[in-house]
C-alpha positions as CSV (number, residue, x, y, z in Angstrom):
1,M,3.1,-69.6,89.7
2,N,1.5,-66.9,91.9
3,S,3.4,-68.4,94.9
4,L,6.7,-69.1,93.2
5,T,7.3,-65.7,91.6
6,P,7.3,-63.7,94.9
7,I,9.3,-66.5,96.6
8,L,12.0,-66.2,93.9
9,S,12.0,-62.4,94.3
10,L,12.5,-62.8,98.0
11,V,15.3,-65.3,97.6
12,G,17.0,-62.8,95.3
13,T,16.7,-60.0,97.8
14,M,18.1,-62.3,100.6
15,R,21.0,-63.3,98.4
16,D,21.8,-59.6,97.7
17,I,21.8,-58.9,101.4
18,V,24.2,-61.7,102.1
19,N,26.6,-60.8,99.3
20,L,26.5,-57.0,99.7
21,D,26.0,-56.5,103.4
22,I,27.3,-59.6,105.3
23,V,30.1,-61.1,103.1
24,P,32.1,-57.9,103.1
25,V,32.0,-57.8,106.9
26,I,32.7,-61.4,107.7
27,P,34.0,-62.9,104.4
28,E,35.7,-66.0,105.9
29,N,32.7,-67.2,107.9
30,E,31.7,-70.7,107.0
31,G,28.1,-70.2,108.1
32,V,27.7,-67.2,105.8
33,Q,29.2,-69.2,102.9
34,D,26.8,-72.1,103.5
35,L,23.9,-69.6,103.6
36,S,24.9,-68.0,100.4
37,E,25.2,-71.4,98.7
38,A,21.8,-72.5,100.1
39,L,20.1,-69.3,98.7
40,Q,21.8,-69.8,95.3
41,T,20.5,-73.4,95.2
42,L,17.0,-72.3,96.2
43,E,17.0,-69.6,93.6
44,K,18.1,-72.0,90.8
45,R,15.6,-74.6,91.8
46,S,12.8,-72.0,91.9
47,Q,13.8,-70.8,88.4
48,G,13.8,-74.4,87.2
49,I,10.2,-75.0,88.5
50,I,9.0,-71.8,86.9
51,Q,10.6,-72.8,83.6
52,F,8.9,-76.2,83.8
53,V,5.5,-74.8,84.6
54,N,5.8,-72.3,81.7
55,A,6.8,-75.0,79.3
56,Y,3.9,-77.3,80.4
57,R,1.5,-74.4,80.0
58,D,2.7,-73.6,76.5
59,F,2.4,-77.3,75.6
60,T,-1.1,-77.8,76.9
61,T,-2.7,-74.5,75.8
62,L,-1.5,-74.2,72.2
63,P,-4.1,-72.2,70.3
64,K,-5.5,-73.3,67.0
65,P,-3.6,-72.0,64.0
66,V,-4.8,-68.9,62.2
67,F,-4.1,-69.6,58.6
68,V,-2.7,-66.9,56.3
69,Q,-0.7,-66.9,53.1
70,L,3.0,-67.0,53.9
71,R,5.9,-66.5,51.5
72,A,8.7,-68.9,52.4
73,K,11.4,-66.2,51.6
74,E,9.9,-63.7,54.1
75,L,9.4,-66.4,56.7
76,F,13.0,-67.6,56.4
77,G,14.3,-64.0,56.4
78,R,12.5,-63.2,59.7
79,V,13.7,-66.3,61.5
80,L,17.3,-66.3,60.3
81,Q,17.7,-62.6,61.1
82,L,17.3,-63.6,64.7
83,F,20.3,-65.8,64.6
84,Q,22.6,-63.7,62.4
85,T,25.0,-62.7,65.2
86,N,25.1,-66.2,66.6
87,L,25.9,-67.6,63.2
88,Q,28.7,-65.1,62.7
89,N,30.2,-65.5,66.1
90,H,30.4,-69.3,65.7
91,H,31.6,-69.1,62.0
92,I,28.7,-71.1,60.8
93,E,28.2,-71.2,57.0
94,L,24.5,-70.6,56.2
95,V,23.1,-72.1,53.0
96,T,19.5,-71.3,52.0
97,S,17.4,-72.5,49.1
98,I,13.8,-71.8,48.1
99,L,12.3,-73.4,45.0
100,P,10.4,-71.8,43.4
101,E,11.7,-68.4,44.7
102,N,8.1,-67.2,45.2
103,L,7.0,-70.3,47.1
104,S,4.1,-69.6,49.4
105,F,1.7,-71.7,51.5
106,E,-1.0,-71.3,54.2
107,A,0.0,-71.5,57.8
108,D,-0.1,-69.6,61.1
109,A,2.8,-67.1,60.8
110,D,3.7,-66.9,64.5
111,Q,3.5,-70.7,65.1
112,M,5.5,-71.6,62.0
113,E,8.1,-69.0,62.9
114,Q,8.3,-70.7,66.4
115,V,8.8,-74.1,64.7
116,L,11.7,-72.9,62.6
117,I,13.2,-71.0,65.5
118,N,13.3,-74.2,67.5
119,L,14.8,-76.2,64.7
120,V,17.5,-73.6,63.8
121,K,18.4,-73.1,67.5
122,N,18.9,-76.8,67.9
123,A,21.0,-77.0,64.7
124,I,23.3,-74.2,65.9
125,E,23.7,-75.9,69.3
126,A,24.6,-79.1,67.5
127,L,27.3,-77.3,65.5
128,Q,29.2,-75.9,68.5
129,E,32.1,-78.4,68.2
130,S,32.1,-78.9,64.4
131,K,35.3,-78.0,62.5
132,N,33.5,-76.7,59.4
133,P,30.0,-76.0,60.7
134,Q,27.2,-75.6,58.1
135,L,23.5,-74.9,58.4
136,N,21.2,-75.7,55.5
137,V,17.7,-74.3,55.4
138,K,15.6,-74.9,52.4
139,A,12.0,-75.0,51.2
140,Y,10.4,-76.6,48.1
141,S,7.2,-78.1,46.9
142,D,6.4,-81.3,45.1
143,M,4.0,-82.1,42.2
144,N,1.1,-82.7,44.6
145,G,1.4,-79.2,46.1
146,R,2.9,-80.2,49.4
147,V,5.5,-77.9,50.9
148,Y,8.7,-79.1,52.5
149,M,10.9,-77.1,54.8
150,E,14.2,-78.6,55.9
151,V,16.7,-77.6,58.5
152,A,19.9,-79.6,58.3
153,D,23.3,-79.4,60.1
154,N,26.6,-81.3,59.8
155,G,27.0,-81.4,63.6
156,A,27.4,-84.2,66.1
157,G,24.2,-86.0,65.2
158,I,21.7,-87.7,67.5
159,A,22.4,-91.1,69.2
160,P,20.1,-93.9,67.9
161,E,18.7,-94.5,71.4
162,A,17.8,-90.8,71.8
163,I,16.3,-90.1,68.3
164,E,13.2,-92.2,69.3
165,K,12.6,-90.0,72.3
166,I,13.3,-86.4,71.2
167,F,9.7,-85.6,70.4
168,I,8.5,-86.8,73.9
169,P,7.5,-83.8,76.0
170,F,10.2,-82.8,78.6
171,Y,12.8,-85.3,77.3
172,T,16.1,-83.7,76.6
173,T,19.7,-84.6,76.0
174,K,21.0,-81.1,76.9
175,K,22.3,-79.9,80.3
176,T,20.0,-76.9,80.0
177,G,16.6,-76.7,78.4
178,S,13.0,-77.7,79.1
179,G,12.8,-80.5,76.5
180,I,9.6,-79.0,75.1
181,G,10.8,-77.4,71.9
182,L,10.6,-80.3,69.6
183,S,7.4,-81.8,71.0
184,L,5.8,-78.4,70.8
185,S,7.0,-78.0,67.2
186,R,5.6,-81.4,66.2
187,Q,2.3,-80.5,67.8
188,I,2.1,-77.2,65.9
189,V,2.9,-78.9,62.6
190,Q,0.3,-81.6,63.3
191,Q,-2.3,-79.0,64.0
192,H,-1.5,-77.6,60.5
193,G,-2.2,-81.1,59.1
194,G,1.4,-81.8,58.5
195,T,4.3,-83.9,59.8
196,L,7.7,-83.2,61.4
197,T,10.3,-85.9,61.1
198,V,14.0,-86.3,61.7
199,T,16.9,-88.3,60.3
200,S,20.3,-88.3,61.9
201,E,23.7,-90.0,61.8
202,E,26.2,-89.6,64.6
203,K,29.2,-87.3,63.7
204,K,27.6,-86.5,60.3
205,G,24.6,-84.4,61.1
206,T,20.8,-84.1,61.5
207,T,18.0,-83.1,59.2
208,F,14.5,-82.1,60.4
209,V,11.8,-82.0,57.7
210,V,8.4,-80.2,58.0
211,V,5.8,-81.3,55.4
212,L,2.6,-79.3,55.0
C-alpha cells in the first residue's frame, strides 16, 4: 500500500500532463494516444489492486463486536436514510416493518449497520431493471427471543450456480465490486453468534435473513 499510493498519484500526474499539455499541441499523434491509454490502464489497475488490498485487510482484521442495546427502528432509520435519494431516483417502493415497534437487541452498532448497508445496497442494485421495484426491510422476534432482520427485493434473483458461492470472499457476479461485502457481512453476524442466509429465485427476487 505504501508503494502503490504514490505510484497511483504519479500516474495521475502524468496523465494530466499528457491530456492538458501534450494532447492540445499534437492531438492526432498516435504515440500520444497510446501513451494516454497506457496511463489510463495503469491507473485503473493500480486502483483495482488498492481496492483488493483494502478489502482483504477489512476481511482479515475485523474487530470483535462491542455489544450495546440497539433499537431496530433507529438502526433501520440510520441505514435507510443513506439510500433515500437512491431509492427515489430509481422509483423503488420501500416497505418497512418492525414487530414489536419497540424491538431491541444487543449488537455492535457500527458492524450491524455495515451488514444492513451491504444487504440494502445489493438489493437496490438487483432492482435496477425491475418494472415495479420494491424493497422490503423488516425485523421481528420469535417466542425464543431470537431477532430476525430481513432484506428482500423483487429483482432479478440469483442464479442457482451462483447462490452457493456468494458468501465466498472475493467472489462476485458484478462487473464492479470487490466481492467482499457478503462474506464480510456473514463473518460479522457469525461473530455475533448469529446466522446470515439467503433464498432466491430467478426473476422473482432475493431475501437475506439475519438471525441473532
